[in-house]
All heavy atoms as an XYZ file, in Angstrom:
692
protein
N       0.832     -1.188      0.000
C       0.000      0.000      0.000
C       0.870      1.243      0.000
O       1.874      1.320      0.674
C      -0.899      0.040      1.230
C      -2.116     -0.825      1.084
O      -2.443     -1.288      0.014
N      -2.796     -1.041      2.187
N       0.414      2.208     -0.717
C       1.090      3.493     -0.794
C       0.096      4.540     -0.326
O      -1.103      4.401     -0.532
C       1.522      3.769     -2.258
C       2.150      5.132     -2.386
C       2.488      2.691     -2.728
N       0.566      5.597      0.307
C      -0.323      6.683      0.701
C       0.108      7.944     -0.014
O       1.298      8.237     -0.110
C      -0.279      6.913      2.211
C      -1.199      8.052      2.634
C      -1.260      8.235      4.129
O      -2.061      7.538      4.766
O      -0.501      9.058      4.651
N      -0.884      8.685     -0.520
C      -0.594      9.993     -1.101
C      -1.470     11.022     -0.417
O      -2.588     10.736     -0.014
C      -0.783     10.026     -2.636
C      -2.155      9.542     -3.071
C       0.299      9.252     -3.324
C      -2.386      9.615     -4.580
N      -0.940     12.209     -0.275
C      -1.675     13.291      0.366
C      -2.549     14.038     -0.618
O      -2.688     13.660     -1.781
N      -3.123     15.102     -0.131
C      -4.063     15.892     -0.928
C      -3.422     16.364     -2.229
O      -2.337     16.934     -2.230
C      -4.541     17.082     -0.115
N      -4.098     16.082     -3.348
C      -3.690     16.521     -4.681
C      -2.293     16.056     -5.086
O      -1.626     16.702     -5.874
C      -3.797     18.045     -4.798
C      -5.193     18.513     -4.510
O      -6.153     17.978     -5.048
N      -5.338     19.487     -3.632
N      -1.864     14.925     -4.550
C      -0.536     14.392     -4.860
C      -0.607     13.398     -6.017
O      -1.678     12.938     -6.400
C       0.052     13.717     -3.630
N       0.546     13.065     -6.546
C       0.684     12.059     -7.584
C       1.699     11.017     -7.142
O       2.649     11.340     -6.444
C       1.201     12.680     -8.888
C       0.243     13.673     -9.473
O      -0.896     13.342     -9.745
N       0.691     14.895     -9.660
N       1.479      9.797     -7.550
C       2.477      8.742     -7.391
C       2.811      8.272     -8.798
O       1.923      8.134     -9.639
C       1.930      7.600     -6.550
N       4.086      8.046     -9.085
C       4.503      7.631    -10.424
C       5.303      6.339    -10.351
O       6.115      6.150     -9.449
C       5.346      8.712    -11.080
S       4.415     10.200    -11.441
N       5.047      5.472    -11.322
C       5.733      4.188    -11.421
C       6.184      4.006    -12.865
O       5.558      4.500    -13.795
C       4.799      3.040    -11.033
C       4.223      3.206     -9.652
C       3.012      3.851     -9.461
C       4.911      2.740     -8.544
C       2.491      4.033     -8.194
C       4.397      2.909     -7.270
C       3.184      3.556     -7.099
O       2.670      3.737     -5.850
N       7.251      3.254    -13.033
C       7.752      2.945    -14.375
C       7.608      1.451    -14.611
O       7.934      0.638    -13.747
C       9.209      3.357    -14.495
C       9.757      3.169    -15.896
C      11.131      3.779    -15.988
N      11.684      3.558    -17.310
C      12.576      4.346    -17.876
N      13.018      5.409    -17.238
N      13.040      4.076    -19.070
N       7.140      1.103    -15.800
C       6.963     -0.285    -16.207
C       7.767     -0.510    -17.475
O       7.644      0.263    -18.429
C       5.477     -0.576    -16.466
C       5.123     -1.918    -17.091
C       5.426     -3.049    -16.112
C       3.659     -1.936    -17.507
N       8.586     -1.556    -17.498
C       9.356     -1.920    -18.682
C       8.879     -3.277    -19.175
O       8.844     -4.241    -18.407
C      10.866     -1.984    -18.360
O      11.294     -0.698    -17.903
C      11.666     -2.372    -19.591
N       8.497     -3.328    -20.447
C       8.061     -4.584    -21.069
C       9.100     -5.008    -22.099
O       9.460     -4.233    -22.986
C       6.705     -4.405    -21.749
C       5.541     -4.001    -20.846
C       4.282     -3.774    -21.687
C       5.296     -5.065    -19.794
N       9.557     -6.243    -22.002
C      10.556     -6.764    -22.933
C       9.930     -7.199    -24.253
O      10.618     -7.288    -25.263
C      11.301     -7.931    -22.297
N       8.622     -7.482    -24.222
C       7.921     -7.944    -25.423
C       6.506     -7.388    -25.405
O       5.979     -7.061    -24.334
C       7.883     -9.473    -25.454
N       5.864     -7.293    -26.562
C       4.468     -6.848    -26.583
C       3.605     -7.800    -25.765
O       3.819     -9.023    -25.792
C       4.088     -6.916    -28.062
C       5.371     -6.931    -28.804
C       6.363     -7.598    -27.903
N       2.646     -7.251    -25.034
C       1.764     -8.099    -24.236
C       0.548     -7.339    -23.736
O       0.525     -6.108    -23.731
C       2.510     -8.712    -23.062
C       3.134     -7.711    -22.110
C       4.074     -8.376    -21.143
O       3.634     -9.025    -20.218
N       5.375     -8.220    -21.374
N      -0.432     -8.093    -23.303
C      -1.625     -7.540    -22.678
C      -1.335     -7.372    -21.185
O      -0.857     -8.293    -20.530
C      -2.803     -8.492    -22.891
O      -3.937     -8.009    -22.223
N      -1.606     -6.169    -20.661
C      -1.341     -5.882    -19.258
C      -2.617     -5.340    -18.619
O      -3.250     -4.438    -19.164
C      -0.199     -4.854    -19.094
C       0.060     -4.562    -17.623
C       1.061     -5.325    -19.792
N      -2.983     -5.906    -17.465
C      -4.128     -5.419    -16.706
C      -3.619     -4.624    -15.514
O      -2.778     -5.106    -14.750
C      -5.009     -6.577    -16.218
O      -5.490     -7.295    -17.358
C      -6.193     -6.075    -15.405
N      -4.112     -3.417    -15.379
C      -3.769     -2.536    -14.269
C      -4.984     -2.465    -13.350
O      -6.092     -2.178    -13.803
C      -3.456     -1.126    -14.780
C      -2.297     -1.065    -15.729
C      -2.486     -1.272    -17.087
C      -1.019     -0.764    -15.279
C      -1.432     -1.198    -17.979
C       0.045     -0.695    -16.166
C      -0.154     -0.912    -17.509
N      -4.792     -2.724    -12.061
C      -5.864     -2.631    -11.065
C      -5.467     -1.611    -10.015
O      -4.388     -1.718     -9.423
C      -6.094     -3.981    -10.374
C      -6.567     -5.037    -11.329
O      -7.527     -4.852    -12.054
N      -5.869     -6.151    -11.364
N      -6.343     -0.645     -9.766
C      -6.101      0.364     -8.744
C      -7.246      0.306     -7.747
O      -8.418      0.341     -8.136
C      -6.028      1.758     -9.364
C      -5.844      2.918     -8.386
C      -4.449      2.890     -7.779
C      -6.101      4.239     -9.067
N      -6.909      0.195     -6.471
C      -7.917      0.153     -5.413
C      -7.562      1.156     -4.334
O      -6.491      1.060     -3.736
C      -7.997     -1.242     -4.781
C      -8.454     -2.279     -5.775
O      -9.567     -2.204     -6.259
N      -7.596     -3.216     -6.082
N      -8.455      2.119     -4.102
C      -8.306      3.024     -2.964
C      -8.720      2.236     -1.732
O      -9.768      1.583     -1.730
C      -9.179      4.260     -3.144
N      -7.891      2.267     -0.684
C      -8.127      1.384      0.458
C      -8.155      2.113      1.805
O      -7.589      1.625      2.777
C      -7.061      0.276      0.497
O      -5.759      0.894      0.542
C      -7.151     -0.640     -0.702
N      -8.808      3.278      1.892
C      -8.927      3.888      3.215
C      -9.923      3.083      4.052
O     -10.633      2.230      3.520
C      -9.470      5.290      2.918
C     -10.282      5.087      1.680
C      -9.527      4.039      0.879
N      -9.984      3.363      5.340
C     -10.930      2.632      6.193
C     -12.356      2.719      5.684
O     -13.057      1.724      5.553
N     -12.818      3.909      5.361
C     -14.149      4.129      4.787
C     -13.961      4.990      3.550
O     -13.532      6.137      3.651
C     -15.077      4.845      5.795
O     -15.148      4.069      6.979
C     -16.461      5.030      5.220
N     -14.287      4.453      2.370
C     -14.070      5.175      1.115
C     -15.132      6.241      0.914
O     -16.322      5.998      1.060
C     -14.087      4.201     -0.065
C     -13.918      4.901     -1.398
C     -12.666      5.326     -1.807
C     -15.011      5.163     -2.218
C     -12.498      5.981     -3.015
C     -14.850      5.807     -3.428
C     -13.584      6.220     -3.821
O     -13.430      6.861     -5.001
N     -14.684      7.438      0.573
C     -15.550      8.559      0.233
C     -14.931      9.225     -0.993
O     -13.829      9.776     -0.911
C     -15.620      9.534      1.419
C     -16.432     10.770      1.127
O     -16.488     11.246     -0.001
N     -17.041     11.316      2.159
N     -15.607      9.170     -2.131
C     -15.046      9.695     -3.380
C     -14.691     11.171     -3.273
O     -13.752     11.639     -3.911
C     -16.020      9.470     -4.532
N     -15.418     11.915     -2.473
C     -15.155     13.340     -2.308
C     -13.797     13.596     -1.642
O     -13.211     14.655     -1.806
C     -16.281     13.986     -1.497
C     -16.254     15.487     -1.585
O     -16.038     16.061     -2.648
N     -16.454     16.152     -0.452
N     -13.291     12.600     -0.902
C     -12.005     12.741     -0.214
C     -10.922     11.801     -0.729
O      -9.749     12.138     -0.687
C     -12.185     12.463      1.282
C     -13.075     13.455      1.984
C     -13.254     13.083      3.436
O     -13.445     11.917      3.770
N     -13.173     14.071      4.302
N     -11.301     10.624     -1.204
C     -10.325      9.563     -1.477
C     -10.210      9.143     -2.939
O      -9.535      8.163     -3.238
C     -10.668      8.327     -0.636
C     -10.793      8.625      0.815
N     -11.940      8.389      1.520
C      -9.915      9.168      1.693
C     -11.775      8.758      2.777
N     -10.552      9.234      2.914
N     -10.857      9.840     -3.841
C     -10.816      9.429     -5.254
C      -9.398      9.485     -5.799
O      -8.689     10.475     -5.665
C     -11.717     10.345     -6.073
C     -11.640     10.059     -7.557
C     -12.514     10.973     -8.356
N     -12.195     10.853     -9.768
C     -12.904     11.423    -10.709
N     -13.967     12.141    -10.418
N     -12.546     11.267    -11.967
N      -8.991      8.402     -6.438
C      -7.726      8.363     -7.163
C      -7.995      7.833     -8.577
O      -8.787      6.923     -8.773
C      -6.654      7.492     -6.456
C      -6.115      8.198     -5.229
C      -7.179      6.133     -6.090
N      -7.387      8.452     -9.564
C      -7.463      8.035    -10.958
C      -6.059      7.633    -11.396
O      -5.078      7.979    -10.746
C      -7.942      9.190    -11.845
C      -9.350      9.651    -11.526
O     -10.155      8.829    -11.048
O      -9.656     10.835    -11.747
N      -5.970      6.890    -12.515
C      -4.627      6.570    -12.999
C      -4.557      6.655    -14.509
O      -5.557      6.480    -15.214
C      -4.130      5.220    -12.479
C      -4.795      4.002    -13.069
C      -4.201      3.302    -14.106
C      -5.997      3.539    -12.571
C      -4.794      2.166    -14.638
C      -6.603      2.413    -13.082
C      -6.004      1.729    -14.124
N      -3.353      6.967    -14.976
C      -3.079      7.175    -16.393
C      -1.780      6.462    -16.744
O      -0.849      6.443    -15.947
C      -2.927      8.671    -16.695
C      -4.078      9.506    -16.204
C      -4.072     10.054    -14.930
C      -5.186      9.730    -17.006
C      -5.133     10.809    -14.463
C      -6.255     10.490    -16.555
C      -6.222     11.031    -15.284
O      -7.278     11.771    -14.826
N      -1.701      5.916    -17.959
C      -0.490      5.257    -18.433
C       0.008      6.033    -19.655
O      -0.765      6.300    -20.584
C      -0.744      3.772    -18.790
C      -1.205      3.004    -17.545
C       0.517      3.118    -19.324
C      -2.654      2.761    -17.502
N       1.290      6.390    -19.630
C       1.917      7.146    -20.710
C       3.114      6.374    -21.250
O       3.787      5.665    -20.505
C       2.453      8.487    -20.193
C       1.397      9.417    -19.659
C       1.030      9.370    -18.322
C       0.786     10.349    -20.474
C       0.068     10.229    -17.810
C      -0.173     11.213    -19.982
C      -0.534     11.147    -18.641
O      -1.484     11.995    -18.151
N       3.407      6.559    -22.540
C       4.677      6.056    -23.054
C       5.731      7.123    -22.773
O       5.411      8.206    -22.260
C       4.587      5.669    -24.532
C       4.321      6.839    -25.469
O       4.492      8.023    -25.070
O       3.926      6.583    -26.616
N       6.988      6.848    -23.084
C       8.047      7.800    -22.748
C       8.073      9.026    -23.654
O       8.806      9.978    -23.381
C       9.411      7.115    -22.722
C       9.600      6.121    -21.570
C      11.049      5.664    -21.506
C       9.151      6.687    -20.237
N       7.235      9.034    -24.692
C       7.069     10.239    -25.505
C       5.969     11.115    -24.910
O       5.552     12.102    -25.511
C       6.743      9.870    -26.950
N       5.469     10.733    -23.731
C       4.412     11.432    -22.993
C       3.055     11.352    -23.682
O       2.193     12.199    -23.476
C       4.792     12.893    -22.719
C       4.085     13.424    -21.496
O       3.805     12.684    -20.555
N       3.785     14.709    -21.499
N       2.857     10.327    -24.511
C       1.548     10.099    -25.130
C       0.713      9.222    -24.195
O       1.184      8.194    -23.711
C       1.711      9.413    -26.480
N      -0.509      9.638    -23.936
C      -1.417      8.862    -23.103
C      -1.813      7.593    -23.844
O      -2.293      7.644    -24.968
C      -2.666      9.692    -22.778
C      -3.722      9.023    -21.916
C      -3.201      8.775    -20.512
C      -4.965      9.908    -21.864
N      -1.607      6.427    -23.220
C      -1.962      5.160    -23.858
C      -3.154      4.483    -23.182
O      -3.704      3.526    -23.711
C      -0.770      4.188    -23.948
C       0.321      4.760    -24.837
C      -0.220      3.844    -22.585
N      -3.557      4.986    -22.010
C      -4.721      4.409    -21.341
C      -4.819      4.886    -19.918
O      -4.035      5.705    -19.452
N      -5.830      4.369    -19.222
C      -6.023      4.715    -17.825
C      -7.466      4.497    -17.428
O      -8.274      3.962    -18.194
N      -7.791      4.937    -16.215
C      -9.150      4.797    -15.718
C      -9.429      5.914    -14.721
O      -8.596      6.212    -13.861
C      -9.332      3.429    -15.055
O     -10.671      3.249    -14.663
N     -10.600      6.527    -14.859
C     -11.004      7.603    -13.972
C     -12.423      7.335    -13.487
O     -13.142      6.533    -14.073
C     -10.966      8.968    -14.686
O     -11.914      8.965    -15.747
C      -9.576      9.275    -15.224
N     -12.811      8.016    -12.438
C     -14.175      7.899    -11.941
C     -14.211      7.844    -10.432
O     -13.187      7.715     -9.765
N     -15.404      7.928     -9.879
C     -15.598      8.060     -8.442
C     -15.529      6.748     -7.670
O     -15.480      6.768     -6.454
C     -16.942      8.743     -8.171
N     -15.510      5.605     -8.338
C     -15.497      4.323     -7.623
C     -14.123      4.056     -7.012
O     -13.108      4.555     -7.486
C     -15.917      3.153     -8.546
C     -17.345      3.339     -9.020
C     -14.986      3.007     -9.722
N     -14.090      3.245     -5.968
C     -12.839      2.956     -5.262
C     -11.917      2.034     -6.054
O     -10.707      2.128     -5.947
C     -13.137      2.339     -3.897
N     -12.469      1.139     -6.867
C     -11.682      0.165     -7.623
C     -11.805      0.423     -9.114
O     -12.914      0.559     -9.628
C     -12.152     -1.251     -7.312
O     -11.964     -1.537     -5.950
N     -10.657      0.480     -9.769
C     -10.623      0.730    -11.215
C      -9.705     -0.293    -11.865
O      -8.734     -0.729    -11.250
C     -10.108      2.131    -11.489
C     -10.973      3.226    -10.898
C     -10.256      4.556    -10.999
C     -11.095      5.686    -10.498
N     -11.286      5.680     -9.063
N      -9.993     -0.630    -13.119
C      -9.173     -1.599    -13.829
C      -9.209     -1.287    -15.324
O     -10.225     -0.827    -15.849
C      -9.708     -3.006    -13.572
O      -8.907     -3.963    -14.221
N      -8.107     -1.542    -15.992
C      -8.053     -1.413    -17.443
C      -7.034     -2.425    -17.965
O      -6.019     -2.682    -17.326
C      -7.690      0.028    -17.885
C      -6.279      0.394    -17.504
C      -7.920      0.227    -19.363
N      -7.348     -3.029    -19.093
C      -6.434     -3.948    -19.772
C      -6.018     -3.312    -21.085
O      -6.874     -2.872    -21.871
C      -7.103     -5.317    -20.012
O      -7.472     -5.870    -18.748
C      -6.165     -6.262    -20.730
N      -4.703     -3.260    -21.318
C      -4.159     -2.647    -22.524
C      -3.232     -3.619    -23.230
O      -2.493     -4.364    -22.581
C      -3.363     -1.392    -22.167
C      -4.112     -0.282    -21.444
C      -3.127      0.786    -20.972
C      -5.169      0.316    -22.352
N      -3.246     -3.600    -24.542
C      -2.267     -4.333    -25.346
C      -1.133     -3.359    -25.628
O      -1.303     -2.404    -26.388
C      -2.901     -4.841    -26.642
C      -3.908     -5.917    -26.365
O      -3.665     -6.825    -25.583
N      -5.074     -5.817    -26.983
N       0.000     -3.592    -25.002
C       1.111     -2.654    -25.085
C       2.280     -3.244    -25.863
O       2.548     -4.439    -25.773
C       1.584     -2.291    -23.673
C       0.560     -1.575    -22.791
C       1.101     -1.423    -21.375
C       0.211     -0.216    -23.374
N       2.989     -2.399    -26.596
C       4.199     -2.862    -27.270
C       5.346     -2.977    -26.264
O       5.249     -2.506    -25.134
C       4.471     -1.731    -28.273
C       3.914     -0.510    -27.611
C       2.708     -0.989    -26.849
N       6.427     -3.569    -26.672
C       7.624     -3.587    -25.834
C       8.080     -2.150    -25.614
O       7.913     -1.293    -26.480
C       8.731     -4.392    -26.521
N       8.617     -1.883    -24.443
C       9.101     -0.533    -24.160
C       8.848     -0.138    -22.720
O       8.487     -0.961    -21.878
N       9.029      1.148    -22.461
C       8.876      1.699    -21.121
C       7.622      2.555    -21.039
O       7.298      3.291    -21.984
C      10.089      2.554    -20.756
C      11.350      1.725    -20.634
O      11.335      0.778    -19.837
O      12.335      2.028    -21.338
N       6.965      2.486    -19.886
C       5.726      3.219    -19.657
C       5.734      3.816    -18.259
O       6.347      3.272    -17.344
C       4.519      2.276    -19.805
C       4.447      1.664    -21.160
C       5.099      0.467    -21.421
C       3.791      2.300    -22.198
C       5.075     -0.095    -22.677
C       3.769      1.752    -23.459
C       4.406      0.546    -23.707
N       5.054      4.943    -18.110
C       4.895      5.582    -16.812
C       3.438      5.461    -16.390
O       2.529      5.712    -17.185
C       5.290      7.058    -16.885
C       6.747      7.327    -17.239
C       6.987      8.831    -17.367
C       7.677      6.739    -16.202
N       3.229      5.088    -15.136
C       1.880      4.985    -14.576
C       1.769      6.091    -13.536
O       2.560      6.145    -12.589
C       1.647      3.614    -13.917
C       1.904      2.505    -14.930
C       0.238      3.522    -13.347
C       2.586      1.321    -14.352
N       0.807      6.975    -13.734
C       0.615      8.100    -12.816
C      -0.694      7.900    -12.064
O      -1.768      7.808    -12.672
C       0.567      9.410    -13.578
C       0.309     10.620    -12.713
C       0.325     11.901    -13.556
N      -0.334     12.947    -12.827
C      -1.381     13.619    -13.264
N      -1.890     13.367    -14.444
N      -1.915     14.566    -12.524
N      -0.613      7.812    -10.757
C      -1.792      7.734     -9.900
C      -2.025      9.147     -9.377
O      -1.140      9.740     -8.748
C      -1.583      6.747     -8.732
C      -2.815      6.718     -7.837
C      -1.272      5.355     -9.270
N      -3.196      9.694     -9.681
C      -3.509     11.087     -9.352
C      -4.606     11.142     -8.309
O      -5.666     10.535     -8.480
C      -3.950     11.824    -10.614
C      -4.426     13.213    -10.363
N      -3.607     14.219     -9.931
C      -5.657     13.746    -10.462
C      -4.310     15.321     -9.782
N      -5.558     15.063    -10.100
N      -4.365     11.858     -7.232
C      -5.384     12.068     -6.193
C      -6.334     13.141     -6.713
O      -6.009     14.313     -6.754
C      -4.702     12.503     -4.904
C      -5.562     12.346     -3.705
N      -5.089     12.558     -2.455
C      -6.865     11.997     -3.550
C      -6.045     12.360     -1.562
N      -7.128     12.018     -2.224
N      -7.520     12.725     -7.159
C      -8.435     13.604     -7.883
C      -9.674     13.993     -7.089
O     -10.670     14.399     -7.657
C      -8.853     12.910     -9.187
N      -9.636     13.871     -5.773
C     -10.799     14.179     -4.937
C     -11.006     15.685     -4.818
O     -10.056     16.455     -4.763
C     -10.621     13.563     -3.555
N     -12.270     16.101     -4.755
C     -12.601     17.520     -4.628
C     -12.126     18.093     -3.293
O     -11.606     19.203     -3.234
C     -14.107     17.712     -4.781
N     -12.314     17.364     -2.214
C     -11.886     17.765     -0.873
C     -10.905     16.724     -0.360
O     -11.190     15.979      0.560
C     -13.087     17.887      0.075
C     -14.014     18.997     -0.351
O     -13.587     20.131     -0.522
N     -15.273     18.681     -0.557
N      -9.748     16.686     -0.985
C      -8.795     15.589     -0.807
C      -8.304     15.431      0.622
O      -7.999     16.401      1.305
C      -7.608     15.799     -1.736
N      -8.276     14.173      1.042
C      -7.668     13.762      2.314
C      -6.695     12.638      1.974
O      -6.874     11.938      0.979
C      -8.749     13.266      3.275
N      -5.645     12.447      2.766
C      -4.703     11.368      2.470
C      -5.431     10.039      2.254
O      -6.423      9.756      2.918
C      -3.810     11.321      3.701
C      -3.839     12.724      4.216
C      -5.262     13.174      3.978
N      -4.933      9.270      1.299
C      -5.589      8.007      0.949
C      -4.533      6.936      0.681
O      -3.489      7.225      0.094
C      -6.524      8.182     -0.271
C      -5.764      8.644     -1.493
C      -7.286      6.914     -0.572
N      -4.804      5.730      1.134
C      -3.947      4.598      0.797
C      -4.529      3.922     -0.440
O      -5.731      3.979     -0.697
C      -3.866      3.592      1.950
O      -5.178      3.212      2.327
C      -3.137      4.177      3.136
N      -3.654      3.281     -1.213
C      -4.122      2.580     -2.408
C      -3.169      1.452     -2.731
O      -2.029      1.423     -2.284
C      -4.258      3.528     -3.599
C      -2.950      4.064     -4.099
C      -2.226      3.396     -5.079
C      -2.429      5.234     -3.587
C      -1.025      3.888     -5.543
C      -1.218      5.742     -4.036
C      -0.519      5.062     -5.012
N      -3.667      0.507     -3.526
C      -2.815     -0.531     -4.091
C      -2.932     -0.458     -5.604
O      -4.009     -0.203     -6.154
C      -3.220     -1.944     -3.619
O      -4.582     -2.177     -3.956
C      -3.022     -2.104     -2.124
N      -1.835     -0.663     -6.277
C      -1.779     -0.746     -7.727
C      -1.158     -2.088     -8.053
O      -0.020     -2.355     -7.644
C      -0.950      0.390     -8.310
C      -0.741      0.368     -9.825
C      -2.059      0.591    -10.548
C       0.279      1.418    -10.227
N      -1.889     -2.945     -8.743
C      -1.378     -4.272     -9.061
C      -1.440     -4.524    -10.565
O      -2.274     -3.961    -11.267
C      -2.157     -5.385     -8.329
O      -3.534     -5.295     -8.698
C      -2.014     -5.240     -6.823
N      -0.560     -5.379    -11.009
C      -0.516     -5.836    -12.390
C      -0.436     -7.362    -12.325
O       0.642     -7.922    -12.334
C       0.717     -5.287    -13.125
C       0.701     -3.796    -13.385
C       1.247     -3.009    -12.231
C       1.457     -3.523    -14.643
N      -1.593     -8.032    -12.217
C      -1.566     -9.490    -12.024
C      -0.996    -10.230    -13.216
O      -0.987     -9.723    -14.308
C      -3.020     -9.836    -11.813
C      -3.809     -8.700    -12.342
C      -2.915     -7.503    -12.323
């Protein structure tokens, strides 16, 4: 679990040696989820800063599956709550 504060971002780098389908799962995991305080969205970019996918919305759990080429990608988790409070989350790639 990672925690981010109000209006913060967490960034991760993913390197793929070969083209493949990748599923990204993001779950906000505070004790009691409130979208107004704990909403987190995520975006995936290639190293040319082109958006290749992501998931947004008020629900606590988000998922997206992308067919990605070999290469490096950045995953940005954005704390997008209107009245942001620190929130814990997990980001998994099963």
